[in-house]
DRENTIMAR-472102 format. One record per residue (C-alpha): x, y, z. Coordinates in Angstrom, 2 decimals. Layout:
N
       px       py       pz
        X        Y        Z
...
//
This chain:
549
       px       py       pz
    25.42   -23.11   -38.30
    22.28   -21.36   -39.53
    23.04   -18.36   -41.68
    24.26   -15.52   -39.56
    23.14   -17.10   -36.29
    25.58   -16.85   -33.40
    26.69   -20.19   -31.99
    25.42   -19.25   -28.50
    21.99   -18.48   -29.98
    21.95   -21.67   -32.04
    22.89   -23.77   -29.01
    20.15   -22.18   -26.96
    17.63   -22.87   -29.73
    18.67   -26.52   -30.35
    18.82   -27.34   -26.61
    15.72   -25.36   -25.77
    17.62   -23.48   -23.08
    15.82   -21.21   -20.62
    18.82   -18.92   -20.08
    21.15   -17.00   -22.43
    24.22   -15.09   -21.27
    26.06   -12.93   -23.79
    29.25   -11.16   -22.70
    32.95   -11.22   -23.34
    35.43   -10.11   -25.99
    34.06   -12.25   -28.82
    30.50   -10.97   -28.27
    31.74    -7.39   -28.16
    33.53    -7.78   -31.49
    30.44    -9.21   -33.19
    28.22    -6.41   -31.91
    30.71    -3.79   -33.08
    30.96    -5.41   -36.53
    27.35    -6.50   -37.27
    25.21    -5.56   -34.30
    23.20    -7.93   -32.12
    21.99   -11.22   -33.57
    18.23   -10.70   -33.81
    17.65   -14.42   -33.90
    17.76   -14.03   -30.12
    14.19   -12.82   -30.26
    12.98   -16.13   -31.69
    13.99   -17.88   -28.46
    10.55   -17.45   -26.96
    11.15   -19.98   -24.16
    13.87   -17.89   -22.56
    13.32   -17.06   -18.88
    16.56   -15.14   -18.47
    18.47   -12.98   -20.96
    21.70   -11.28   -19.94
    23.68    -9.01   -22.23
    26.44    -7.36   -20.23
    29.55    -5.21   -20.78
    29.08    -4.81   -24.52
    29.07    -1.81   -26.98
    25.33    -2.40   -27.59
    23.66     0.99   -28.27
    20.11    -0.04   -29.20
    17.92    -3.11   -28.84
    15.20    -4.15   -31.24
    11.48    -3.75   -30.47
    11.32    -7.48   -31.17
    12.29    -7.76   -27.52
     8.58    -8.12   -26.72
     8.63   -11.51   -28.48
    10.36   -13.02   -25.45
     7.03   -13.42   -23.63
     8.38   -15.86   -21.05
    11.16   -13.68   -19.76
    11.25   -13.28   -16.00
    14.78   -11.77   -15.79
    16.25    -9.23   -18.24
    19.76    -7.96   -17.49
    21.18    -5.36   -19.84
    23.98    -4.08   -17.63
    27.05    -2.01   -18.45
    26.36    -1.59   -22.17
    26.13     1.62   -24.23
    22.31     1.67   -24.49
    20.86     5.08   -25.22
    17.24     4.01   -25.29
    14.93     1.06   -24.71
    12.10     0.07   -27.06
     8.54     0.89   -25.94
     7.74    -2.78   -26.62
     9.48    -3.63   -23.34
     6.09    -2.94   -21.70
     4.83    -6.13   -23.27
     7.09    -8.30   -21.09
     4.34    -8.75   -18.51
     5.96   -11.81   -16.90
     9.14    -9.90   -16.14
    10.12    -9.94   -12.45
    13.71    -8.69   -12.55
    14.95    -5.86   -14.73
    18.53    -4.57   -14.53
    19.44    -1.76   -16.94
    22.19    -0.24   -14.84
    25.42     1.21   -16.26
    24.17     2.46   -19.61
    23.66     5.90   -21.27
    19.90     6.06   -20.90
    18.46     9.57   -20.63
    14.84     8.46   -20.44
    12.76     5.31   -20.24
     9.55     4.50   -22.21
     6.28     5.10   -20.37
     5.29     1.53   -21.20
     7.70     0.46   -18.46
     4.77     1.18   -16.11
     3.01    -1.91   -17.54
     5.52    -4.29   -15.92
     3.05    -5.16   -13.20
     4.92    -8.28   -12.01
     8.31    -6.61   -11.54
     9.81    -7.19    -8.08
    13.32    -5.76    -8.66
    14.18    -2.78   -10.86
    17.77    -1.47   -11.13
    18.34     1.60   -13.31
    21.34     3.15   -11.56
    24.39     4.62   -13.35
    22.53     6.24   -16.24
    21.64     9.78   -17.28
    17.95     9.70   -16.40
    16.17    12.96   -15.78
    12.69    11.51   -15.53
    11.25     8.13   -14.56
     7.96     6.41   -15.58
     5.02     6.05   -13.22
     5.49     3.13   -10.86
     2.14     2.88    -9.04
     1.05    -0.14   -11.10
     4.06    -2.14   -10.00
     2.17    -3.63    -7.03
     4.80    -6.32    -6.20
     7.85    -4.08    -6.54
    10.18    -4.78    -3.59
    13.49    -3.22    -4.68
    14.07     0.01    -6.66
    17.55     1.38    -7.45
    17.74     4.67    -9.37
    21.01     5.99    -7.93
    23.61     7.97    -9.92
    21.28     9.63   -12.37
    20.03    13.24   -12.83
    16.57    12.87   -11.23
    15.09    15.86    -9.42
    12.40    13.85    -7.64
    11.39    10.29    -6.79
     9.29     8.55    -9.47
     5.63     9.45    -9.75
     3.44     6.94    -7.93
     6.27     5.82    -5.62
     4.09     6.66    -2.58
     1.06     4.76    -3.72
    -0.35     2.81    -0.68
    -0.74    -0.29    -2.83
     3.06    -0.71    -3.08
     2.91    -2.89     0.02
     6.06    -4.90    -0.74
     8.41    -2.05    -1.44
    11.22    -2.35     1.08
    14.21    -0.65    -0.55
    14.64     2.67    -2.40
    18.15     3.60    -3.46
    18.10     7.07    -4.96
    21.53     8.32    -4.00
    23.63    10.63    -6.15
    20.84    12.44    -7.97
    19.53    16.02    -7.89
    16.43    15.37    -5.77
    15.29    18.54    -3.98
    12.54    17.21    -1.69
    10.75    14.06    -0.51
     6.92    13.91    -0.47
     5.09    13.77     2.85
     3.13    10.85     1.33
     6.23     8.67     1.71
     4.57     7.61     4.99
     2.30     5.46     2.79
     5.20     3.05     2.42
     4.49     1.19     5.59
     6.93    -1.61     4.79
     9.86     0.51     3.67
    13.08    -0.78     5.31
    15.85     1.14     3.61
    15.87     4.64     2.02
    19.12     5.99     0.56
    18.91     9.59    -0.64
    22.50    10.59     0.11
    24.29    13.04    -2.16
    21.24    14.88    -3.44
    20.01    18.49    -3.10
    17.72    17.94    -0.08
    17.48    20.72     2.50
    14.88    19.02     4.71
    13.08    15.75     5.46
     9.30    15.36     5.82
     8.39    14.72     9.45
     5.95    12.12     8.09
     8.95     9.91     7.35
     8.73     8.91    11.02
     5.44     7.14    10.27
     7.24     4.49     8.19
     7.13     1.89    10.94
     9.47    -0.62     9.32
    12.18     1.85     8.38
    15.56     0.67     9.67
    18.11     2.56     7.52
    17.97     6.17     6.26
    21.04     7.51     4.47
    21.10    11.32     3.92
    24.83    12.26     3.96
    26.06    14.96     1.56
    22.81    16.89     1.56
    22.69    20.59     2.62
    20.11    20.28     5.37
    18.86    23.47     6.94
    18.54    21.62    10.19
    22.09    20.32    10.71
    20.91    18.11    13.52
    19.36    15.77    10.95
    22.74    14.88     9.52
    24.29    14.34    12.95
    21.44    12.11    14.07
    21.55    10.14    10.82
    25.24     9.49    11.35
    24.45     8.25    14.89
    21.46     6.00    14.08
    18.35     5.86    11.99
    16.31     5.28    15.13
    17.50     8.56    16.63
    16.71    10.39    13.37
    13.19     9.00    13.17
    12.52     9.77    16.84
    13.57    13.37    16.20
    11.27    13.60    13.14
     8.43    12.08    15.19
     8.82    14.86    17.77
     8.75    17.44    14.96
     5.59    15.85    13.61
     3.91    15.96    16.97
     4.86    19.63    17.37
     3.40    20.39    13.93
     0.16    18.62    14.89
    -0.02    20.44    18.20
     0.59    23.83    16.55
    -2.03    23.22    13.86
    -4.49    21.97    16.44
    -3.88    25.08    18.51
    -4.43    27.31    15.49
    -7.61    25.41    14.64
    -9.02    25.88    18.13
    -8.39    29.62    18.00
   -10.07    29.84    14.57
   -12.97    27.70    15.70
   -13.34    29.70    18.88
   -13.60    32.98    16.98
   -16.28    31.56    14.69
   -18.21    30.09    17.62
   -18.28    32.80    20.27
   -20.58    31.99    23.14
   -22.25    34.15    25.70
   -20.03    35.01    28.64
   -20.28    32.38    31.33
   -21.82    29.76    29.03
   -19.12    27.31    30.06
   -21.16    24.19    29.36
   -21.72    25.07    25.71
   -17.96    25.55    25.19
   -17.27    22.16    26.81
   -19.85    20.52    24.56
   -18.28    22.08    21.48
   -14.93    20.51    22.27
   -16.31    16.95    22.64
   -16.24    14.36    19.86
   -19.44    12.39    19.34
   -19.98     8.76    18.35
   -23.51     8.63    16.89
   -24.88     5.06    16.86
   -27.66     4.07    14.46
   -29.78     1.06    15.47
   -29.99    -2.06    13.34
   -33.24    -2.01    11.33
   -34.82    -5.38    10.64
   -35.86    -4.48     7.11
   -32.88    -2.38     6.03
   -29.97    -3.36     8.27
   -27.00    -5.47     7.20
   -27.30    -9.04     8.40
   -24.46   -11.57     8.40
   -24.96   -15.30     8.90
   -22.07   -17.38    10.28
   -22.10   -20.96     9.09
   -21.23   -24.02    11.17
   -18.15   -24.66     8.95
   -16.41   -21.41     9.96
   -16.76   -22.18    13.70
   -13.77   -24.51    13.60
   -11.59   -22.14    11.58
   -12.03   -18.44    12.48
   -15.21   -18.26    14.46
   -15.30   -14.66    15.76
   -16.56   -11.79    13.61
   -17.58    -8.27    14.53
   -18.81    -5.72    11.95
   -20.26    -2.24    11.79
   -20.86     0.47     9.15
   -19.23     3.89     9.30
   -21.31     6.43     7.42
   -20.96     9.95     6.04
   -17.18     9.92     5.67
   -15.36    12.57     3.65
   -11.88    11.59     2.46
   -11.66    14.71     0.26
   -11.18    17.08     3.21
    -7.47    16.99     2.41
    -4.98    15.22     0.16
    -3.74    13.12     3.06
    -7.01    12.03     4.67
    -7.46     8.76     2.78
    -3.80     7.88     3.17
    -4.06     8.34     6.91
    -7.07     6.05     7.15
    -5.24     3.26     5.22
    -2.09     3.73     7.33
    -4.26     3.51    10.44
    -5.28    -0.05     9.55
    -1.65    -1.00     8.97
    -0.62     0.40    12.34
    -3.43    -1.43    14.12
    -2.51    -4.70    12.39
     1.03    -4.29    13.76
     0.00    -3.22    17.28
    -3.32    -4.26    18.83
    -3.82    -7.07    16.24
    -0.33    -8.39    17.09
     0.75    -8.63    13.41
    -2.68   -10.19    12.58
    -2.01   -13.06    14.96
    -4.98   -12.12    17.12
    -7.29   -10.29    14.68
    -7.56    -8.92    11.15
    -9.28    -5.78     9.86
   -10.91    -5.46     6.45
   -12.87    -2.53     4.96
   -15.40    -2.38     2.12
   -17.26     0.28     0.19
   -20.91    -0.21     1.27
   -22.14     0.98    -2.15
   -20.43    -2.04    -3.68
   -21.89    -4.59    -1.25
   -25.05    -6.59    -1.83
   -26.41    -8.03     1.42
   -27.19   -10.09     3.32
   -23.73   -11.59     3.77
   -22.50   -15.04     4.75
   -19.44   -15.75     6.85
   -18.36   -19.21     5.77
   -15.40   -21.60     5.43
   -14.64   -23.81     2.43
   -11.84   -25.83     0.87
    -9.19   -23.58    -0.76
    -9.95   -24.68    -4.30
   -13.63   -23.74    -3.90
   -13.02   -20.16    -2.78
   -12.76   -17.71    -5.72
   -11.73   -14.09    -5.17
   -10.34   -11.14    -7.08
    -7.58   -10.10    -4.62
    -7.07    -6.46    -3.71
    -5.16    -4.60    -6.48
    -5.62    -7.51    -8.89
    -7.89    -7.83   -11.93
    -8.32   -11.60   -12.29
   -10.33   -14.08   -10.21
    -8.23   -16.81    -8.60
    -8.94   -19.61    -6.16
    -7.63   -19.25    -2.60
    -5.49   -22.31    -3.32
    -3.82   -20.68    -6.32
    -3.45   -17.36    -4.52
    -1.73   -18.93    -1.54
     0.58   -20.91    -3.83
     1.55   -17.74    -5.73
     2.14   -15.81    -2.53
     4.32   -18.59    -1.12
     6.37   -18.68    -4.30
     6.75   -14.89    -4.18
     7.81   -15.14    -0.53
    10.39   -17.80    -1.35
    11.74   -15.78    -4.25
    11.99   -12.76    -1.98
    13.88   -14.72     0.66
    16.38   -15.96    -1.92
    16.87   -12.55    -3.51
    17.33   -10.73    -0.21
    19.01   -13.66     1.52
    16.82   -13.06     4.54
    14.35   -15.13     6.50
    12.06   -12.22     7.33
     9.27   -11.13     5.07
     7.19    -7.98     4.54
     3.71    -7.15     3.39
     1.09    -9.85     2.97
     3.72   -12.65     2.76
     4.40   -12.62     6.51
     0.81   -13.69     7.24
     0.81   -16.86     5.10
     1.73   -19.03     8.09
    -1.54   -18.11     9.75
    -3.36   -20.56     7.44
    -0.68   -23.24     7.38
    -2.10   -26.80     7.48
    -5.70   -25.52     7.37
    -8.04   -27.68     5.30
   -10.71   -24.98     5.29
   -10.22   -21.23     4.70
   -12.60   -18.55     6.05
   -14.37   -16.18     3.69
   -17.06   -13.50     3.68
   -19.53   -13.75     0.77
   -22.15   -11.33    -0.53
   -25.71   -12.13    -1.58
   -24.50   -13.25    -5.03
   -22.03   -15.71    -3.50
   -19.01   -13.62    -4.45
   -16.19   -13.68    -1.95
   -15.43   -10.13    -0.72
   -13.01   -11.07     2.06
   -10.47   -13.83     2.65
    -9.16   -13.20     6.19
    -6.44   -12.90     7.31
    -4.91   -12.62     3.84
    -6.77   -10.11     1.72
   -10.12    -8.64     0.77
   -11.60    -8.25    -2.65
   -10.98    -5.66    -5.36
   -14.76    -5.81    -5.93
   -15.51    -3.84    -2.73
   -12.27    -1.83    -2.43
   -12.60     1.49    -0.66
   -11.41     4.66    -2.44
   -11.07     8.36    -1.79
   -14.68     8.77    -3.04
   -16.10     6.17    -0.56
   -18.52     7.70     1.93
   -19.88     4.58     3.76
   -17.61     1.75     4.87
   -18.31    -1.73     6.18
   -15.63    -2.65     8.67
   -15.05    -6.29     9.62
   -12.82    -7.60    12.35
   -12.30   -11.35    12.46
   -10.35   -13.53    14.88
    -9.80   -17.12    15.93
    -8.85   -15.95    19.43
   -11.89   -14.29    21.05
   -14.92   -12.06    20.49
   -13.50    -9.67    23.05
   -10.35    -8.96    21.00
   -12.56    -8.30    17.92
   -14.51    -5.69    19.89
   -11.37    -4.07    21.29
    -9.81    -3.78    17.85
   -13.07    -2.36    16.42
   -13.34     0.25    19.17
    -9.75     1.30    18.70
   -10.31     1.61    14.97
   -13.42     3.78    15.48
   -11.68     6.03    17.95
    -8.64     6.51    15.74
   -10.85     7.03    12.66
   -12.61     9.84    14.43
    -9.31    11.44    15.39
    -8.27    11.57    11.72
   -11.10    14.09    11.17
   -12.76    12.09     8.36
   -16.20    12.31     9.98
   -18.66    15.21    10.02
   -18.31    18.28    12.27
   -19.93    17.68    15.65
   -21.45    21.12    15.26
   -21.21    23.85    12.70
   -17.52    24.48    13.22
   -17.00    26.22     9.91
   -14.95    23.33     8.61
   -14.60    23.16     4.84
   -12.96    20.69     2.54
   -10.49    21.69    -0.17
   -13.06    21.78    -2.98
   -15.35    24.05    -0.97
   -12.55    26.39    -0.13
   -11.41    26.53    -3.75
   -14.95    27.22    -5.00
   -15.26    30.12    -2.54
   -11.93    31.56    -3.56
   -10.25    30.88    -0.25
    -6.64    29.65     0.10
    -6.52    25.85     0.28
    -5.05    24.52     3.51
    -4.15    20.96     4.38
    -6.61    20.37     7.25
    -5.73    16.67     7.69
    -3.97    17.43    10.97
    -6.48    19.99    12.26
    -8.85    18.73    14.93
   -12.43    20.02    14.80
   -14.84    18.34    17.18
   -16.01    15.37    15.13
   -19.13    13.21    14.84
   -18.62     9.67    13.59
   -21.83     7.95    12.50
   -21.71     4.19    13.23
   -24.50     1.81    12.19
   -25.03    -1.50    13.90
   -24.50    -4.77    12.04
   -26.00    -8.02    13.30
   -24.26   -11.42    13.08
   -26.34   -14.55    13.63
   -25.69   -18.30    13.39
   -27.24   -20.67    10.88
   -30.29   -21.21    13.15
   -30.94   -17.47    13.41
   -29.62   -17.08    16.97
   -27.79   -13.83    17.75
   -24.05   -14.11    17.91
   -23.17   -10.39    18.18
   -24.52    -6.99    17.33
   -22.07    -4.13    17.27
   -21.95    -1.56    18.75
   -24.30    -2.69    21.54
   -25.26    -0.71    24.64
   -22.27    -2.08    26.54
   -19.76    -1.11    23.81
   -18.05     2.26    23.18
   -17.50     3.01    26.85
   -14.74     5.51    26.15
   -14.46     8.75    28.15
   -12.69    10.45    25.24
   -15.97    11.03    23.41
   -19.72    11.19    23.90
   -22.03     8.42    22.59
   -25.47     9.24    21.23
   -27.76     6.33    20.32
   -30.74     7.03    18.07
   -32.82     4.39    19.88
   -32.61     5.80    23.38
//
């Protein structure tokens, strides 16, 4: 045996093993006498390392040498801290540090961008690192600690795979309204905390099936009774509360708006006009307008495409405005798009787009894209392979056949020899429907002009219906401009003028949404569709003004 090297470590080295499991009486005795054998950190081919039920108090910063680790299980030890070098384990997918004496975790934990499952329960944690970078996180367990809030970044809209949050037996005092961003959350356990209320926005988590809130001192005792009965009943109750809040805020807004916009007695028509939303349509300009050419290749794959540009948006009117716009797309994908089976929506920041565009189809290995929330370019072939592997790993871990997030749409391209894509003037792929669009043209809270694309293999009519629904709902969020001078201000304006800042995301001023036509032609230059045309936007809920009439 090599000097000082444990027999288990030596065997793993000589046999080039991918897994090492250290637990039991003999291991405990060695750790008590001499500490952990640091030769472990020379086993750079390890995929799984498990050290469980030992008196281990610390672990060396050489841990980062295990660059191929995908699973690290340090359960039921005596660990008081973790080395900051743990953030270097960028391939790590499963981390279990439950049952230790950890009071804090290194900030570098945020760098574990490939983590899918993180278990930190049964510790003494009072804080938790930022988790917004963990884009593929599906399972988070932080129960039985001393946390006073959920981790920072937990409500980031990009956490599209997060399905389970177990935060029971902590000291959490409130849940953020932004939890509604977690559109694929299935289970939330916040029992035995210090909650006295639940955000009504929780009802907007459309996938939520299990909410556990027992042993919290709720001001509204009905919440506890409904939760005991069923999660569905609880969420329906919260939905009603949310609708009441919206109605109340809308009523207050109308009164405020009415006082600022007094009209002459009897001027009934003016008042009616003030209360109408307006869809303002800008005509396609031959020299300046956005033109998209559909190739012959895409006709056999996903032939229908409808686009338009929404201009003069202001997502900074409130903290929730951008979140609501993103959630809107998710809801439409689940409802009118029939889980993307009939159509798919994608949005792009117009300032980041170089036209004209080409709607094409190509073999998977020839399509290169930087997927949303990623930093590296990959081929569509590699991306689909990675997503399928993630989906399979998720199934095995959860022992379920159902999937969440982007994984459930993979079957839409099964057995396709060509994949559809939208390319800019430089030939860069900015959209890969129905899977993802590109990080290159990602919209943000600072975006003011958005290109909206709706694609389908079903019909042009469904594309138009989806687009019209999206435009109507976008206007209802209040992200457009005031239809008239309603006195509406965003938060930054109110702050600059010394006024109290209100969340106006639910207030409904009469809105004007500016929509610019986009033209789609075929390879011969023949018109396929221009949207919105004169026959589109026939909705009695708002007025339509066209700048070319």
